[in-house]
C-alpha positions in Angstrom: -0.2 0.0 -0.1 1.5 3.6 -1.0 0.9 6.5 1.4 2.7 8.6 -0.9 0.8 12.5 -1.6 -1.8 12.1 -4.2 -1.9 15.1 -6.9 -5.0 16.1 -5.4 -3.4 16.5 -1.9 -0.3 18.1 -3.3 -2.4 20.8 -5.2 -4.4 21.3 -2.1 -0.9 21.6 0.1 0.5 24.2 -2.4 -3.1 26.3 -2.6 -4.3 26.0 0.6 -1.4 25.0 3.0 -3.0 22.1 4.5 -4.6 19.0 3.6 -6.1 16.2 5.9 -6.3 12.3 6.0 -9.0 10.9 8.5 -8.7 7.8 10.6 -5.5 6.8 9.6 -4.3 5.2 12.7 -7.5 3.2 14.2 -8.3 0.3 16.6 -5.3 -0.9 18.9 -2.9 1.7 17.1 -4.7 4.3 18.0 -5.1 3.2 21.7 -1.6 2.6 21.8 -0.3 5.9 20.9 -2.9 7.6 23.3 -1.5 5.7 26.2 1.6 6.3 25.0 1.2 10.3 25.1 0.0 10.0 28.7 2.8 7.9 29.5 5.3 10.9 27.9 3.4 13.6 29.4 3.8 11.7 32.9 7.5 11.6 32.5 7.8 15.1 31.4 6.2 16.6 34.3 8.6 14.3 36.6 11.3 15.6 35.1 10.4 19.1 35.4 10.9 18.9 39.3 15.0 19.2 38.1 14.3 21.5 35.5 14.8 25.8 35.3 11.3 27.3 35.5 10.5 30.9 34.2 7.7 33.0 32.9 6.7 34.8 29.6 4.0 36.9 29.6 3.0 35.3 32.8 2.9 32.0 31.6 5.0 29.0 33.3 7.8 27.2 31.1 10.2 24.5 32.6 13.1 23.8 30.9 14.5 20.1 31.6 17.8 18.4 30.5 16.2 17.9 26.8 12.4 19.4 26.7 10.6 22.4 27.5 7.1 21.8 29.4 4.5 24.9 28.8 1.8 24.9 32.0 -1.6 25.8 31.6 -2.2 29.3 32.3 -4.1 29.4 35.4 -2.0 30.7 38.0 -0.3 27.5 40.1 -1.0 25.2 37.4 0.3 21.7 37.4 -1.4 20.7 34.1 0.9 20.6 31.1 -0.2 22.2 28.1 2.6 21.3 25.4 5.9 19.4 25.6 8.5 19.8 22.9 10.2 17.4 21.9 8.6 14.6 23.7 9.4 11.3 21.4 12.3 10.6 23.7 9.9 10.1 26.7 8.3 7.0 25.1 9.5 4.4 22.8 6.0 4.2 21.3 6.3 7.6 20.1 10.0 7.5 19.1 8.6 4.3 16.5 5.9 6.7 15.0 8.3 8.9 13.7 9.5 5.7 11.3 5.9 4.7 10.5 5.7 4.7 6.7 2.0 6.5 7.0 3.9 9.8 8.2 7.5 8.8 6.4 6.3 8.5 2.8 4.0 11.6 2.7 7.0 13.7 4.3 9.3 12.6 1.8 7.0 14.1 -0.8 6.7 17.2 0.8 10.0 18.0 2.0 11.3 16.7 -1.4 13.8 14.2 -0.3 13.9 10.7 -0.7 15.7 10.7 2.9 14.0 12.7 5.5 15.0 13.6 9.5 13.0 14.9 12.6 13.1 18.6 13.3 11.1 18.8 16.1 8.0 17.3 17.8 5.6 18.3 20.4 2.7 17.0 22.1 -0.3 19.6 22.7 -2.4 18.6 25.6 -5.6 21.1 25.3 -6.9 19.1 28.8 -10.6 19.9 29.7 -11.2 23.6 29.7 -7.8 24.3 28.4 -6.4 27.4 27.3 -6.2 28.2 23.2 -3.5 28.9 20.8 -3.3 32.4 19.3 -2.9 32.6 15.5 0.8 32.0 14.4 3.1 30.7 12.4 5.7 28.0 12.9 8.5 29.7 10.8 9.0 32.8 12.7 10.0 30.0 15.5 12.7 28.7 13.3 14.1 31.2 11.1 17.0 32.0 13.2 17.9 28.4 13.6 17.4 26.7 10.5 18.3 27.8 6.8 15.9 25.4 5.2 12.4 26.5 6.8 10.4 26.1 3.9 11.5 22.4 3.6 9.9 22.2 7.3 6.4 20.6 6.6 4.3 19.3 9.8 1.8 16.6 10.3 -0.7 16.9 13.0 -1.7 13.4 14.7 -5.2 13.4 16.3 -5.3 11.5 19.6 -8.9 12.3 20.4 -12.1 13.4 18.2 -11.4 17.3 17.6 -14.8 19.7 17.3 -15.5 23.5 17.7 -16.6 22.5 21.6 -13.1 21.2 22.4 -11.0 23.5 20.5 -9.7 21.9 17.4 -6.9 22.8 15.0 -7.8 25.9 12.7 -5.8 27.4 9.7 -6.2 30.3 7.7 -6.3 29.0 4.3 -3.7 30.1 1.8 -1.9 32.5 4.1 1.3 30.4 3.7 1.6 32.0 0.2 2.2 35.4 2.1 5.6 34.2 3.7 6.9 35.5 7.0 4.1 37.5 8.5 4.7 40.1 11.1 3.8 39.5 14.3 2.0 41.9 16.9 3.4 44.8 18.3 1.8 44.7 21.7 4.7 44.7 23.9 4.5 41.5 25.2 7.5 39.3 25.3 5.7 36.6 23.0 3.7 38.8 20.6 6.4 39.4 18.0 6.3 35.4 17.3 2.1 35.5 17.1 0.8 36.6 13.7 -0.9 40.2 13.4 -4.5 39.6 12.4 -4.3 42.7 10.6 -2.7 40.6 8.0 -4.9 37.7 7.7 -8.4 37.4 6.7 -10.3 35.3 9.3 -13.0 34.6 6.4 -10.4 32.2 5.2 -10.6 29.9 8.5 -11.0 26.5 8.3 -12.1 24.8 11.3 -10.3 21.1 11.0 -13.3 18.8 13.1 -11.5 15.5 12.7 -12.1 11.9 14.2 -9.5 10.6 16.2 -6.8 9.0 14.3 -6.7 11.7 11.5 -3.7 13.4 9.9 -3.4 17.1 9.0 -0.3 18.5 6.9 0.7 21.8 7.2 3.1 24.1 5.6 5.3 25.8 8.3 4.1 29.4 7.3 0.3 28.5 7.6 -1.1 30.2 9.8 -3.1 28.2 12.7 -4.2 28.0 16.2 -7.0 26.9 18.2 -9.6 28.2 20.4 -10.2 26.9 24.2 -11.6 23.9 25.0 -14.8 24.7 26.4 -15.7 21.1 27.1 -14.6 18.2 29.9 -13.1 16.3 26.9 -9.3 16.3 26.1 -8.1 17.2 22.8 -4.4 15.8 22.6 -2.5 15.8 19.4 0.9 15.0 18.3 2.6 17.6 15.9 5.6 15.9 14.3 8.1 18.1 11.9 10.2 16.5 9.3 13.4 18.0 7.4 16.0 16.8 4.9 18.0 13.8 6.4 21.3 14.4 8.2 20.3 17.8 9.9 20.4 18.3 13.5 16.6 18.9 15.6 16.0 21.7 17.0 16.2 21.3 20.4 19.0 18.7 20.6 22.2 18.5 18.9 21.9 15.5 17.3 20.5 13.9 14.0 17.5 11.6 14.4 16.7 10.4 10.7 13.6 8.7 9.7 12.2 5.7 8.0 13.8 2.2 7.3 15.6 3.3 4.1 17.9 6.2 5.6 21.2 6.7 6.7 21.8 5.9 10.3 21.6 8.7 13.1 25.1 10.5 13.7 25.9 13.3 15.7 26.0 16.9 13.9 27.5 20.0 14.3 24.5 21.7 12.3 23.8 22.9 8.7 
């Protein structure tokens, strides 16, 4: 069975900045990924005991030895919101990086037969958890990578996502404008959030997807989510690939992906 990107999907990716595949992971495979995500989250939070805590715009972050954990915005919250990277906390997630259902389409989107991991994160979107303002990934990476255009993302939905629990949203076609200006509101993180005056909210697409679905999106695509207004969590893994042989964003090592690729090796960067 081929998992290659179809002509229609490639045309949509180039035109709209995203495309989706529904129910790619089902049954025991999906159940196993959900359990792996919960184990990884528990291990990441435990690692925070020896980490360095800091606050940006009043929001708590903790840097562990090999990850950054963001916590929910409620003062004093111990509920994790985002963990990046996450694969090293759980073997099942590490194995997912090599899954052909992800690697084969990523080869097509990266434009290389050999791909590696750039970064990966677990978005936990807990019950009544906070949303994510409109942003692009490129501004976060532009100073760390010379090939930002070749960093496609894939979101693996672990739970059913809908308008109530804060599903993933994109601005159709926004990737065609390149790196958009950030906000100028004087906040610490505002420069990394897209100035909404530069986008057309009429192009917003809410990706209400069933668990196990995939959403592939361009690094310049503006995306975000509303708060979770339900008691249901909305977990998702977001994996970003790149040409093989380059080190990861937050770790000085290479994690090549796929069964026919170069072995992982130390790297001094680009």
